N, C-alpha and C positions, 0 to 999 in steps of 0.2 A: 678222219675217219670217216669216208663215205657206207652208209649200210651196205649198197648194191657192191661195192666194187670189191672183187678176190683180190685183184692184181694192183700192185704199188711200184710206183718207180725215185728210189729214194734217193738222192744225193746228198755227199756225205762232203765234207772239208769245210775247212774256216776260213772264210773268204779275205780273211786281214790280212793273210799273206799269200796275196797274189794266187801262183797256180796251187796253192795248197786246197785253194776253193774250186779246183774244177772240178768237182762231182757237183756243186750246187748249181754251177751256173750253164752244166751240161745237161741237169735237171730240166731247168728253165728253159731251155735250147729246143731238148724235148717236145715240152710241154705248149711252146706259144708256135712253135712249126711244123707240125704235126697235127693232123686231128685223127681218132682211134676208134677202130671199129666195136669197141665196148667201152666200157665206163671204167677211166682208172684213175686210181689218188697219185697225185704227183707231191711229195714232200721233204721240205728244207730238214733234215738229218743233222745237219751241222756238225756238230762232234758230240753227239749227243754219248756215246759211249753204252754204258750197259740199258740206257733208257730204251734205247733199237729191242731192247727183247717186246719190247710192246707190239712192234710191228710185226716180229717174228710169229708172234702169234696170231694177232690179228688179218694175215693174209696167207691165202693160198700160196701166191705166187710173188715173188720180191725179187725185184730187177736193181741191184745195188750201182751206183753210177760215183767213182771216186777216182782220187789220183794214187800211183801205185809205185813206189820210191824203189826201183831196183838197180840194179847194176850189172853188165853194162849195156845202156840203150841212149838213146838219143831221147830228147825232149817232145812229145807228139808221139809215140809210139803208143797203139790203141791195142789191149788185152780183153779177151772173152777169156773168163775164168770159172770153171765150176767151183763150187765151195772146197772141196777137196782140194785143188790146185793152189788156191788162196789159202788155206792151212798151212801147207808145205813150204812157203816161203819162208818164213824163219827169220833170220839174219838182215833179209832184207826190208824189213818193216823200220821207219826210220820218223815218222809222228806219230806224237799221243794217238791222234783219233785212230790209226793204222792198226795200232796193238789193240785200242779199245775194242775196235772191233770185232780181232780175232777172238780175244775174252767174251763179248757176246753169244758170237756163234757158238764158242765152247758150251755155255752157258745153256744156249737152244739145246745144243746137242744132248745135253745131260738131262734138260726136261724132258726131252720129247718132242720135244716142236715140230709138227710137219708142217713147212712151209721148204717149196723148191724155189732155192735162190742161188740166182747167176749174176757175177761182176762184171763188168763193164770199165776200166779201168785206163788211165792215160799217165804216161810219164809224165812227171812235172820238170819245169826245167828251172824254176825260182819259188821256195815253201820258202823262203826268208824278209822277202823285201816287204816290208809292209806296204800293201798297198792295192785298193777295189780294183785290180786290173787282172792279164791273163797276159802271160807271153804271147809274144808273136808264134814259135812253133804251138804251142797248145789250142790259138787262138783256128789257125791252118787245119789243127788236125780234129777241131770241135764236128763238122761235118762228117766224118769216117766215125765218131765214137757213136753219133746220132745213130748215122746206118747201121753198124754194130750193135745197138741195144734197141733199135726196130727188128733188128734180124732175131735178138732173143723172141723180143715181145711176140713176133711170127711165130716162132717155135712154140709157142704156148697159147696160138690161136688167135692176137690180138693182131689185124692187119692196121697198118700204119699208112696215110696220103699225108704229103707232103702239102702246106698251104701254098698257095698262091704267090704271097710275099714272102719269104723268110726274113726273119728277124738276124743280122749277122753276131758274131761273141761279140763284140762292144756292144752292139747296140740293147745285148742280153744283160751283159753286166751295169750300164747306164741304166737301166730299169729296174735294178736292184739296187743300186745307190746314185739316186735323183742328186 
């Protein structure tokens, strides 16, 4: 963690299972394709579960990028969810890290940690295939996920400017797994 950054972008997911890791790739996509008006920390949260509590304590504002297994929707749909909406999804949680994230959020609330938190999530197509890859619908929706994340950051006073030569989602995956 940077000593100056009070805002973090936290990418969650398991990159071993195709679209399950889209939050991690979305964090990398945002970090590499945009310049920001203030210092941000970009964190690969993987599947930390309760280990996420440290981040809830260290930052004033935390943007979580993740996959969201909901029904009925199509792969590649992007959602902007305040904490309260995420906690009300109940039966739609399908992966271990989705359940652990909600447990960590509940613990943060019990500890009265004062963090503004918002989630930008996308519905995955394939979270079972073992592959360092993203499905076509998820790749196609990655710019929308980044745009939605930039809108959250703008609401927090952080302006984003796209770089001249942005990387594609496939290039991001390849950089993460040479």
